[in-house]
N, C-alpha and C positions, 0 to 999 in steps of 0.2 A: 603459539597459544592454542591449546586444545579447547574447543568450544562444542558444547553438547548440541545434539539435534533439537532438543527442547528449546534451547536459547536461540538458535538460528531461526527456528520456526516462529518463535515469539517475536523476535526482532523483525523478521520478514513481514509479519502481519502489521506491526507498528509502522514500519517504513512505508508499506503500501497504503495504509490509512493516511499517513502524512502526505504522501504524493497526491492522493486524491483530494484531501482537505486543502492542500496548498494550491491546487489547480494545476500542478505540473504534469500530472498524468491522470486523466479521468476515464480512459477507455482501456480495454485490454491491449489493443495494438500499441497505444502510447506507453503503457507500462512495460511491455516486452521490449519496445525500442529503447526506452530510457535505461532500463536495468539490465537488459540482456537475458532476463529470466525467460524460460520456455513458456509458451502460451498456456499450457496445461497447469504449470506451477502458479502462474498468475491467476488463473481461474479458480484453482483450488484454494489459494490464499484468500481471494475475495470471498469465497464461500465460507471460509473459516473465521472471518472477522467477527461474526455473531457469537462465536465461542468465547470471545473476549468481551462480549456485550457492546461491541462497537457497532452502531447501527448504520450500515452502509446500504443505500438504496440505488437502484438503477432508474434513471429518469429517461424514458423514451421520448425522442423528439416528436413534437406534435405532427401528425400526419404521416409519420413513417411507419412502415409495415414490417420491417425486418430487424428488430432489435437494434435500431440505430439510436444512439443516445450516449449518456455518460453516467458515471457513478458519482455519488455525493455522500459525504459523511453527515448524517443527521445528528448523531450523538456519539461522543467518545465513551460513554458509559463510565466505568470505574477507572479508565485509563486517563492519566494526566497528559493531555496533549502538549502542555508546556515542557514537561520532562522529555518527551520525544523530540521536540524542537531543540532543546538544550543539549541533547545527547546524539544528534544526528551523525556527528563525526565518528563516534564510537560504534554506532549501529552500522554505518557504512563499512567501517573497517572489519567488523566481525563478519558481515555478509560478503565481503570482498567486492563491494561496489565502489566505484571511484568517489572519493569524498566530494569532488566537484559537483556531483549530481545534487547534493543537498545545498549547494551554494548558489544555485541558479536563480 
């Protein structure tokens, strides 16, 4: 199955937003550990969520001084989060991630 870079980029953003929103991975280290994606890719994907109008914010832990905290999805914007949930198996297959990630 030939998949365009546009589709994989789009799906990667949707999947990352789902991981954060579901609480499965809310930090860059957790995202990289769970998906195997390089740190830079995870950071770039997080930064690109806004291009889809997905409002993702970093919440720093109270009293911490060095960017210690987690990400949270405040608003999915025009993206239908229920569609992402219903299509996780397809998204994982296209991205080459184990489907079991989405079933945790």
